[in-house]
Backbone bond lengths (Angstrom), bond angles and torsions (degrees), N, CA, C in turn:
res aa  C-N    CA-C-N  psi(-1)  N-CA   C-N-CA  omega(-1)  CA-C   N-CA-C  phi
1 M - - - 1.415 - - 1.541 110.18 -
2 K 1.390 114.95 -39.84 1.481 117.90 179.42 1.461 111.91 -67.79
3 V 1.357 119.13 -35.64 1.434 124.68 179.95 1.484 107.38 -63.68
4 M 1.458 119.10 -43.76 1.394 121.66 -179.01 1.598 113.60 -62.74
5 L 1.311 110.10 -42.10 1.503 113.60 -175.06 1.585 107.95 -70.35
6 T 1.388 117.19 -33.18 1.471 117.08 177.69 1.540 109.51 -68.25
7 L 1.348 117.62 -37.49 1.489 115.99 176.51 1.494 112.61 -70.40
8 L 1.264 119.56 -38.08 1.530 120.83 176.05 1.552 110.13 -59.33
9 K 1.360 114.22 -42.64 1.473 115.99 -179.43 1.563 110.09 -63.89
10 K 1.319 114.08 -38.61 1.493 117.56 179.71 1.542 108.24 -67.87
11 E 1.311 121.68 -35.85 1.431 120.33 -179.37 1.594 112.08 -69.21
12 W 1.362 114.86 -37.99 1.443 116.97 176.66 1.478 112.90 -66.88
13 L 1.382 115.60 -37.27 1.462 116.65 178.17 1.537 108.83 -68.22
14 E 1.239 117.28 -37.11 1.497 118.58 178.06 1.539 112.18 -67.23
15 G 1.360 115.16 -37.82 1.453 115.81 171.62 1.476 117.34 -58.41
16 W 1.356 114.12 -37.05 1.475 122.23 179.59 1.547 110.77 -69.23
17 K 1.334 111.78 -49.59 1.487 115.19 179.41 1.517 116.32 -61.88
18 S 1.360 113.66 -35.43 1.549 116.39 177.53 1.416 111.85 -78.88
19 G 1.310 120.88 -5.15 1.480 122.77 -177.21 1.447 118.35 79.17
20 K 1.436 115.76 2.15 1.501 120.78 -177.59 1.547 111.65 -57.96
21 L 1.339 112.19 -38.35 1.508 116.11 -177.39 1.510 113.24 -67.73
22 I 1.318 112.59 -8.01 1.509 118.11 177.69 1.515 114.68 -108.32
23 W 1.356 113.04 -52.87 1.456 115.49 -173.55 1.552 113.56 -73.21
24 L 1.309 118.44 -31.82 1.441 119.08 178.59 1.399 116.01 -64.26
25 P 1.430 117.75 -50.04 1.493 119.20 174.96 1.506 112.60 -59.37
26 L 1.343 115.18 -42.97 1.451 117.20 179.84 1.474 112.26 -61.01
27 A 1.366 122.19 -42.93 1.418 123.79 176.99 1.537 112.23 -64.54
28 M 1.314 120.44 -38.69 1.396 123.30 174.15 1.497 114.80 -66.21
29 M 1.298 116.97 -30.82 1.472 122.50 178.61 1.588 109.03 -75.56
30 I 1.293 116.73 -31.96 1.474 119.19 175.44 1.519 109.91 -68.18
31 I 1.346 116.03 -42.91 1.476 117.99 178.38 1.490 109.80 -62.20
32 G 1.372 119.91 -47.32 1.383 120.91 178.76 1.421 116.48 -63.76
33 L 1.339 118.87 -28.61 1.453 121.43 -179.20 1.516 113.20 -82.66
34 T 1.365 115.63 -30.85 1.503 119.54 -175.31 1.465 113.08 -70.57
35 Q 1.279 121.93 -41.26 1.449 123.56 -176.80 1.494 114.12 -62.30
36 P 1.294 120.55 -54.45 1.568 115.82 175.79 1.539 115.07 -60.91
37 L 1.343 119.28 -38.65 1.405 117.47 -179.92 1.546 110.71 -71.37
38 T 1.300 121.21 -32.99 1.439 122.97 178.20 1.542 111.00 -66.96
39 I 1.304 115.14 -42.88 1.483 116.85 178.85 1.538 111.50 -68.16
40 Y 1.382 116.46 -39.11 1.476 122.12 -179.23 1.551 111.39 -62.15
41 Y 1.374 110.92 -42.84 1.521 112.64 -177.39 1.518 113.73 -99.71
42 M 1.296 115.62 15.85 1.513 118.83 178.54 1.546 116.14 -54.68
43 P 1.446 119.30 -42.95 1.395 116.89 177.04 1.527 115.60 -58.30
44 E 1.377 114.62 -42.23 1.488 120.82 178.24 1.598 109.62 -66.76
45 I 1.304 119.26 -37.35 1.393 122.49 -178.66 1.591 107.39 -64.46
46 I 1.327 116.20 -45.73 1.405 120.70 -174.32 1.602 107.41 -68.79
47 E 1.372 114.46 -41.33 1.459 116.94 -178.00 1.479 116.79 -62.46
48 H 1.392 113.94 -39.68 1.400 119.26 -177.55 1.574 115.57 -92.53
49 G 1.283 114.43 -18.85 1.493 115.28 179.81 1.499 114.68 -120.88
50 G 1.390 117.99 6.12 1.462 116.49 -175.23 1.466 115.73 -95.42
51 N 1.339 122.28 3.38 1.447 127.32 -178.14 1.508 111.04 46.73
52 L 1.395 117.41 51.80 1.415 120.68 -179.90 1.553 109.57 -84.21
53 P 1.349 113.80 151.92 1.503 118.95 177.61 1.535 111.46 -62.36
54 D 1.258 116.16 148.46 1.521 122.24 179.27 1.541 108.78 -54.84
55 G 1.351 113.84 131.51 1.481 116.41 175.31 1.468 112.74 91.37
56 M 1.243 121.53 -12.04 1.458 125.22 -174.00 1.529 107.72 -88.78
57 K 1.333 118.85 128.88 1.445 125.09 -178.40 1.528 108.76 -116.69
58 I 1.321 116.69 147.00 1.450 120.94 175.11 1.492 108.72 -115.23
59 S 1.300 117.25 126.93 1.457 120.29 174.55 1.508 108.20 -82.40
60 F 1.336 115.59 138.82 1.445 124.02 -178.77 1.519 110.10 -131.22
61 T 1.330 116.02 112.91 1.413 117.88 179.75 1.569 109.98 -82.45
62 V 1.307 115.80 126.59 1.463 122.40 -176.28 1.537 108.13 -74.04
63 P 1.314 117.06 114.58 1.461 119.89 179.36 1.519 114.68 -64.74
64 S 1.308 121.22 157.94 1.397 121.43 175.15 1.569 114.59 -74.22
65 G 1.257 116.94 162.68 1.445 119.76 179.46 1.535 113.93 -53.78
66 S 1.343 112.77 -42.54 1.463 117.69 179.97 1.520 112.54 -65.39
67 E 1.300 119.12 -35.48 1.445 124.95 178.24 1.531 110.83 -63.91
68 V 1.261 112.75 -40.96 1.534 121.20 -178.35 1.589 106.82 -68.66
69 M 1.336 116.08 -40.41 1.514 117.48 174.99 1.474 112.83 -62.66
70 V 1.322 116.30 -38.83 1.474 121.81 176.91 1.505 111.32 -60.95
71 S 1.360 114.89 -48.04 1.407 122.91 174.53 1.523 114.36 -55.32
72 T 1.293 114.59 -41.03 1.512 120.38 175.53 1.469 114.61 -64.21
73 L 1.345 114.38 -40.77 1.478 118.87 175.99 1.573 111.59 -59.73
74 S 1.356 114.30 -37.28 1.460 118.23 -179.03 1.475 111.39 -64.34
75 Q 1.376 115.11 -34.51 1.469 120.51 174.48 1.523 111.12 -66.61
76 F 1.319 119.97 -43.24 1.399 124.81 175.93 1.583 111.55 -57.62
77 N 1.351 108.33 -33.82 1.501 113.33 -173.30 1.554 112.51 -77.61
78 T 1.390 118.26 -11.56 1.399 122.69 175.58 1.564 112.25 -106.11
79 L 1.325 112.49 -69.59 1.463 121.12 178.85 1.547 112.50 -62.24
80 G 1.324 113.17 -46.43 1.486 118.17 -176.29 1.517 110.40 -68.90
81 M 1.289 118.20 -34.96 1.449 117.94 177.74 1.555 110.01 -65.55
82 A 1.294 119.52 -41.19 1.420 121.50 -177.95 1.509 110.03 -67.77
83 L 1.348 118.16 -36.12 1.443 118.72 179.86 1.537 112.36 -66.02
84 I 1.402 116.23 -41.37 1.380 119.05 -179.15 1.508 111.84 -65.10
85 I 1.387 117.07 -42.75 1.375 121.82 177.79 1.583 111.29 -58.74
86 F 1.305 115.08 -40.93 1.457 119.18 -179.12 1.554 110.98 -69.97
87 S 1.332 116.19 -26.95 1.426 118.84 -178.09 1.541 109.04 -79.95
88 V 1.276 119.23 -22.07 1.479 125.89 -177.52 1.499 113.03 -96.29
89 M 1.304 120.04 -28.18 1.396 121.13 -165.50 1.556 117.43 -56.76
90 G 1.404 113.63 -27.48 1.448 115.31 -176.13 1.477 114.74 -104.46
91 C 1.382 116.70 8.39 1.479 117.83 -174.99 1.508 113.67 -61.76
92 V 1.307 118.42 -35.72 1.492 123.65 176.54 1.563 109.41 -98.76
93 A 1.304 116.58 -47.08 1.474 121.03 -169.78 1.548 108.28 -63.27
94 N 1.317 117.67 -41.22 1.524 121.45 -178.47 1.491 110.01 -63.41
95 E 1.331 117.07 -42.71 1.438 119.97 -176.23 1.516 109.83 -70.13
96 R 1.344 117.49 -36.00 1.447 117.94 174.89 1.504 111.79 -65.53
97 N 1.302 118.28 -43.00 1.478 124.01 -178.49 1.547 111.08 -63.78
98 Q 1.368 115.83 -31.01 1.396 119.08 -175.78 1.610 113.43 -96.19
99 G 1.350 114.39 1.02 1.379 118.93 179.68 1.546 116.81 78.86
100 V 1.327 115.48 7.20 1.487 120.73 179.47 1.480 112.67 -68.67
101 T 1.327 114.06 -40.27 1.533 120.19 179.58 1.438 111.16 -58.66
102 S 1.320 120.80 -40.77 1.497 120.56 -179.45 1.525 109.83 -64.03
103 L 1.298 120.25 -38.79 1.470 122.09 177.35 1.563 112.06 -65.95
104 I 1.312 114.81 -39.63 1.461 116.80 179.49 1.529 113.45 -68.32
105 M 1.317 112.81 -41.88 1.457 118.77 -175.12 1.492 111.12 -77.25
106 S 1.359 120.29 -11.63 1.468 122.54 174.53 1.504 112.05 -72.51
107 R 1.306 117.59 -11.70 1.437 129.73 179.59 1.548 112.21 -95.41
108 P 1.214 123.35 167.67 1.495 122.64 -178.39 1.481 108.40 -71.67
109 V 1.285 121.58 67.03 1.461 127.80 179.82 1.576 109.30 -121.64
110 T 1.283 121.35 124.80 1.393 125.28 179.91 1.523 109.01 -87.36
111 A 1.399 113.41 163.94 1.461 115.29 175.38 1.480 112.62 -62.24
112 A 1.277 119.01 -33.80 1.476 125.67 -179.77 1.512 111.83 -63.23
113 H 1.414 114.35 -45.00 1.432 119.13 176.43 1.536 108.87 -61.13
114 Y 1.272 118.58 -46.61 1.463 122.45 -177.33 1.517 114.36 -57.07
115 I 1.384 111.22 -54.60 1.481 116.07 -178.53 1.507 116.42 -70.20
116 V 1.327 113.69 -40.47 1.580 116.78 177.33 1.508 110.29 -63.12
117 S 1.346 120.91 -40.46 1.405 121.10 178.76 1.505 112.81 -57.35
118 K 1.326 115.33 -44.08 1.499 118.60 176.69 1.442 112.68 -71.20
119 W 1.310 120.45 -38.75 1.484 122.79 178.37 1.556 110.31 -60.36
120 L 1.351 117.98 -45.04 1.426 122.11 -175.58 1.543 107.25 -68.87
121 T 1.225 121.18 -46.87 1.510 124.60 -179.76 1.470 111.65 -61.46
122 Q 1.361 119.61 -48.56 1.455 122.45 -176.47 1.478 111.64 -69.91
123 S 1.403 116.79 -31.66 1.490 119.84 177.32 1.514 110.12 -67.02
124 V 1.395 117.38 -42.71 1.483 120.05 -177.80 1.519 108.62 -68.89
125 I 1.316 116.97 -39.37 1.517 117.46 177.19 1.518 111.27 -62.68
126 G 1.394 115.77 -45.80 1.421 117.71 -176.47 1.553 113.38 -67.65
127 I 1.330 113.98 -42.38 1.469 115.75 177.88 1.515 113.06 -67.80
128 G 1.380 117.01 -37.83 1.501 120.11 177.47 1.538 109.37 -60.67
129 A 1.360 115.41 -45.51 1.483 118.10 -178.42 1.463 111.53 -64.67
130 F 1.343 117.96 -41.60 1.495 118.28 176.93 1.473 109.95 -63.98
131 A 1.326 120.58 -42.67 1.507 123.75 -178.12 1.476 111.63 -58.54
132 A 1.435 115.08 -37.30 1.429 117.84 179.33 1.528 110.14 -66.84
133 G 1.338 116.40 -46.95 1.465 120.27 -179.44 1.504 114.76 -65.99
134 Y 1.349 116.27 -42.51 1.499 120.45 179.38 1.461 108.07 -69.25
135 G 1.347 119.42 -38.97 1.506 120.02 177.87 1.513 112.47 -63.04
136 L 1.370 116.01 -39.16 1.491 117.68 177.27 1.543 112.21 -66.47
137 A 1.305 113.90 -33.33 1.485 117.34 178.24 1.537 108.19 -69.01
138 Y 1.341 117.86 -40.91 1.449 120.92 -178.28 1.535 110.52 -63.53
139 Y 1.348 114.99 -35.40 1.486 118.81 179.28 1.545 113.58 -66.10
140 Y 1.265 113.33 -41.24 1.475 119.34 178.67 1.578 113.35 -75.29
141 V 1.234 113.54 -28.39 1.502 117.73 174.67 1.444 109.20 -65.27
142 R 1.324 115.84 -45.80 1.475 118.44 -177.26 1.556 108.95 -69.27
143 L 1.326 115.53 -32.65 1.468 119.43 179.84 1.539 113.41 -71.78
144 L 1.370 116.89 -38.88 1.432 122.31 -172.78 1.502 114.67 -101.61
145 F 1.318 115.20 -22.88 1.485 118.47 179.93 1.451 112.22 -122.03
146 E 1.310 119.57 -157.13 1.449 122.09 -177.22 1.567 110.36 -85.07
147 H 1.295 114.32 165.15 1.467 122.12 -173.07 1.540 107.37 -63.14
148 T 1.360 114.80 133.76 1.424 120.70 176.94 1.538 109.87 -118.79
149 S 1.347 120.62 134.56 1.433 121.47 -170.22 1.543 105.86 -68.33
150 F 1.395 108.01 135.76 1.486 118.27 177.69 1.475 112.22 -66.36
151 S 1.372 118.30 -37.55 1.441 123.11 177.69 1.466 114.34 -62.69
152 H 1.390 116.96 -37.72 1.444 119.24 170.94 1.450 115.26 -66.62
153 F 1.336 115.69 -38.02 1.458 120.83 174.12 1.505 114.52 -61.52
154 A 1.388 117.15 -41.44 1.391 122.85 179.75 1.500 112.64 -69.12
155 A 1.357 116.13 -37.81 1.537 120.76 179.83 1.534 106.94 -67.49
156 S 1.306 118.00 -43.99 1.470 119.03 -176.94 1.540 109.46 -67.23
157 L 1.344 117.63 -36.81 1.465 118.81 177.22 1.476 111.83 -63.17
158 G 1.356 118.45 -41.71 1.433 120.97 179.20 1.565 112.94 -61.41
159 L 1.344 112.91 -45.17 1.486 117.55 175.30 1.426 115.67 -60.20
160 Y 1.342 116.32 -44.81 1.430 123.59 -178.38 1.573 108.81 -67.33
161 A 1.307 118.96 -33.43 1.395 123.80 177.21 1.497 111.82 -61.06
162 L 1.305 117.42 -36.02 1.422 124.16 178.66 1.614 109.21 -67.18
163 W 1.329 114.97 -40.50 1.463 122.18 177.11 1.562 106.80 -65.29
164 I 1.260 121.72 -42.05 1.418 122.47 177.89 1.594 112.81 -61.85
165 M 1.295 113.04 -35.23 1.539 120.82 174.00 1.553 108.24 -59.71
166 F 1.320 118.66 -36.48 1.371 124.00 -179.53 1.530 110.43 -70.05
167 I 1.354 113.37 -42.67 1.532 119.51 177.89 1.451 110.85 -63.58
168 V 1.392 117.97 -44.07 1.419 116.89 177.27 1.508 112.76 -63.61
169 T 1.330 116.97 -36.45 1.471 117.94 -177.59 1.512 109.40 -71.05
170 A 1.356 118.49 -33.58 1.507 120.26 170.70 1.488 111.15 -60.42
171 G 1.248 118.45 -49.83 1.453 123.91 -177.05 1.518 109.24 -60.98
172 L 1.321 118.60 -41.92 1.476 121.16 178.58 1.512 112.83 -67.74
173 A 1.315 115.55 -32.73 1.453 118.65 176.98 1.505 109.41 -70.02
174 G 1.319 120.70 -37.81 1.457 121.66 174.54 1.517 112.45 -62.13
175 S 1.317 111.97 -45.70 1.520 116.40 178.30 1.569 118.21 -63.49
176 T 1.446 109.51 -24.57 1.415 114.98 178.10 1.601 110.64 -82.53
177 M 1.295 112.55 -29.91 1.508 119.39 -179.25 1.499 113.34 -76.05
178 F 1.288 119.96 -38.65 1.476 125.41 -170.68 1.556 111.72 -123.49
179 R 1.347 112.86 145.75 1.413 117.26 175.21 1.583 109.28 -87.48
180 S 1.264 115.89 -25.23 1.476 121.91 178.95 1.608 110.72 -75.17
181 L 1.344 114.81 129.31 1.496 116.37 -177.66 1.519 106.93 -67.15
182 G 1.319 118.41 -39.48 1.445 119.95 -177.61 1.553 111.37 -58.54
183 A 1.377 115.87 -46.02 1.466 121.14 178.93 1.511 110.69 -62.23
184 A 1.329 116.90 -44.52 1.439 122.77 177.09 1.493 111.42 -57.60
185 A 1.277 117.16 -48.41 1.553 119.32 179.16 1.501 109.59 -67.13
186 A 1.310 120.10 -39.02 1.456 120.22 -179.98 1.540 111.03 -65.39
187 F 1.316 118.63 -37.27 1.397 119.83 176.99 1.525 112.72 -63.24
188 G 1.381 113.96 -49.66 1.447 118.36 179.81 1.511 114.33 -64.06
189 I 1.322 119.38 -44.42 1.484 117.91 175.66 1.464 112.42 -66.42
190 G 1.340 118.29 -39.44 1.487 123.20 -177.56 1.543 109.60 -63.76
191 L 1.285 117.70 -42.58 1.485 120.11 -179.92 1.546 109.78 -67.13
192 T 1.289 116.98 -49.82 1.542 118.39 -174.52 1.558 106.99 -68.87
193 A 1.367 119.55 -35.13 1.415 121.67 178.20 1.545 109.65 -65.28
194 A 1.335 116.43 -44.03 1.496 120.18 179.28 1.472 112.44 -64.01
195 V 1.278 118.30 -34.94 1.482 121.51 177.45 1.549 109.70 -68.21
196 S 1.289 116.99 -40.85 1.405 124.94 -177.02 1.550 107.89 -68.15
197 F 1.275 118.87 -45.01 1.472 126.85 -177.45 1.546 108.07 -64.52
198 A 1.369 118.00 -38.91 1.398 124.34 178.65 1.498 113.78 -62.39
199 V 1.347 113.06 -42.06 1.458 115.90 178.70 1.567 112.63 -68.92
200 S 1.347 113.64 -35.00 1.488 120.64 178.41 1.519 109.07 -68.52
201 L 1.364 119.98 -43.49 1.507 122.57 -171.87 1.477 107.85 -80.17
202 F 1.283 121.30 -31.69 1.501 129.06 -174.02 1.483 111.60 -124.71
203 P 1.343 117.98 64.95 1.490 119.39 -173.15 1.557 114.26 -62.35
204 D 1.315 115.39 -25.93 1.499 116.43 179.36 1.526 111.62 -92.31
205 G 1.362 115.65 -34.87 1.463 113.18 -176.22 1.553 116.19 -93.57
206 A 1.301 118.02 -2.17 1.479 121.77 179.34 1.503 112.99 -113.97
207 K 1.367 117.82 19.99 1.450 116.28 -175.09 1.519 113.81 -67.16
208 W 1.384 117.01 -10.04 1.498 118.23 179.39 1.574 113.12 -88.65
209 L 1.364 116.12 -6.20 1.442 116.91 178.48 1.522 112.99 -76.68
210 P 1.305 116.68 154.46 1.565 117.23 -175.25 1.449 111.63 -64.82
211 A 1.340 120.54 -23.38 1.529 117.71 177.46 1.540 114.22 -66.62
212 E 1.322 115.13 -10.86 1.445 116.36 175.64 1.534 112.05 -70.46
213 L 1.269 114.37 -19.37 1.471 118.83 173.45 1.494 112.88 -56.35
214 C 1.305 119.49 -39.33 1.415 124.34 176.39 1.569 107.98 -61.02
215 K 1.275 116.10 -48.12 1.496 115.08 -178.80 1.561 108.81 -65.35
216 Q 1.301 121.27 -35.14 1.457 123.23 178.48 1.559 107.75 -63.38
217 A 1.321 117.64 -41.32 1.443 122.35 -177.97 1.524 111.13 -62.57
218 E 1.393 112.15 -44.33 1.469 116.04 -179.08 1.493 111.88 -68.30
219 H 1.336 119.37 -33.63 1.449 123.98 -178.12 1.544 107.74 -66.86
220 I 1.294 113.67 -42.38 1.513 112.79 179.00 1.491 113.31 -68.22
221 L 1.360 115.87 -31.80 1.512 115.26 177.49 1.533 110.31 -68.87
222 L 1.309 118.01 -36.56 1.471 122.43 -175.73 1.571 114.33 -81.83
223 H 1.293 111.84 -36.16 1.501 114.94 -172.16 1.520 111.22 -119.00
224 G 1.231 119.52 -9.66 1.520 118.19 176.27 1.526 113.66 77.60
225 E 1.274 116.99 9.08 1.564 116.87 -178.74 1.558 107.40 -145.03
226 R 1.245 113.30 166.56 1.494 119.54 -178.94 1.522 107.17 -73.84
227 A 1.304 114.50 152.44 1.480 121.96 174.67 1.491 107.34 -89.09
228 D 1.303 115.15 172.25 1.503 122.81 174.47 1.479 109.89 -60.02
229 F 1.311 117.79 148.08 1.501 126.80 172.67 1.481 109.56 69.91
230 F 1.325 114.74 28.76 1.548 117.55 -173.32 1.580 108.24 -70.27
231 A 1.263 115.01 -47.67 1.487 118.39 -179.38 1.536 115.23 -60.69
232 W 1.300 110.09 -39.93 1.536 115.47 178.57 1.472 113.41 -68.85
233 S 1.361 113.68 -38.04 1.457 120.28 172.56 1.467 114.51 -53.85
234 L 1.397 114.19 -49.48 1.459 118.11 174.50 1.459 118.30 -57.43
235 I 1.379 111.50 -45.34 1.495 117.95 -176.17 1.509 112.66 -65.59
236 F 1.358 116.49 -45.85 1.429 122.07 -178.60 1.502 112.38 -71.67
237 S 1.250 120.21 -31.56 1.437 126.26 173.96 1.454 114.15 -60.01
238 I 1.364 115.62 -52.08 1.450 126.26 172.55 1.463 111.84 -55.21
239 L 1.403 115.25 -45.07 1.521 117.75 -178.88 1.534 106.01 -66.17
240 C 1.293 123.18 -42.61 1.409 121.87 -177.19 1.513 110.38 -63.39
241 I 1.301 119.00 -38.22 1.451 122.14 -179.56 1.530 107.30 -65.95
242 M 1.322 118.09 -42.54 1.441 118.53 -177.73 1.580 113.50 -71.55
243 L 1.323 117.80 -34.77 1.481 122.55 175.31 1.576 108.18 -65.17
244 L 1.281 118.86 -43.52 1.402 123.10 -179.40 1.500 111.48 -62.55
245 A 1.305 115.67 -43.65 1.438 124.22 -179.77 1.519 109.31 -65.86
246 M 1.328 116.82 -45.63 1.484 121.48 171.52 1.507 116.56 -53.38
247 F 1.361 111.04 -39.93 1.420 117.97 178.78 1.475 111.12 -66.99
248 S 1.327 120.88 -35.52 1.479 124.44 -178.95 1.597 106.03 -67.03
249 V 1.351 117.22 -41.19 1.465 120.14 179.02 1.512 109.05 -63.17
250 W 1.293 115.74 -44.02 1.515 119.29 -175.60 1.547 106.93 -66.75
251 R 1.308 119.48 -44.13 1.451 122.34 -178.50 1.582 109.14 -64.24
252 F 1.308 118.47 -33.06 1.461 121.61 179.95 1.451 108.73 -70.71
253 Q 1.320 119.35 -36.63 1.511 123.83 179.51 1.443 112.41 -69.70
254 R 1.308 116.66 -20.05 1.455 124.03 -177.50 1.567 114.17 -83.41
255 Y 1.329 117.33 -8.67 1.371 125.43 -177.16 1.634 106.48 -59.07
256 E 1.340 116.13 129.63 1.487 119.35 174.88 1.527 109.32 -75.56
257 S 1.421 114.76 -31.63 1.433 121.10 175.28 1.475 108.82 -152.11
258 Y 1.335 117.55 153.10 1.515 120.14 -173.54 1.463 107.19 -93.82
C-alpha cells in the first residue's frame, strides 16, 4: 500500500509539472462552452457571415436543452477523445525513453503497481477534466435554453465517465506497447475509433462494446430512461476495461529491459 501511495503521489506531481492538470480541464471546458454558444448564436452567425441574398431569411428551430447536451457529448466524443489520448500517450513511453522506468523498477515495485498507479491517476484527471467541461456546458444550456433535468445530466456524466476510463486504458495500452509517442497515440485513437465505428455500423450486434455507453448516455438525456441492454453494456464495458488494463500489465512484464 505504501508503494502504491508513493507512486500515486509521483503521478500527481508529474501531472502538475507537465501542466496536464491545467491544460486538459481548460481544453475540455472550451469544448463544453463552445457547443451551446454556437448553437444559440447560430442564426446571427449565419445572418452576418453567410453571404445571403437580400431579403432572404432562414428559419432556425431552437433545439431543446437535451438535444444541445447530446450535441455537446458528440463533440467530447471526437475532440475530447483525442485530447485524452494525447494526454496519456507518453505516460509510460516517455519514462522508458528517459530512463525513469529503470530507476523505479530497481526498487520493490511490481508491474501491477506501476501500471495501476498510472491508470488511476490518468482516469481521475480525464474524468475530472470532462466533468468540468460537461458541467460548464450544462450550466449554459440551462441559462440559454430550456430546463434540463440534473438527474439526467448526472446519469449521462457517470456513463460517459466509464467511457473515458476505457479511452484512458486504451491510451495506456498504446504507451505500454510502443516507445514512439506517435505509435502509442495511433494505437489508442485507432482502438477507440474502431470501437465507436463498430457500434455505429452494427447497432444491434455491438451493444456490448464500451462505445455503447455513449448511446446509453444520449438516450437518458433525450428520453429520461435507460435504453435496452443497459446492464449488459455496463458489465461488458467494465470487463473490457479490466482486460485491457491486465494486458498493459502483462505487456509491461514482458519487457526485456526498461
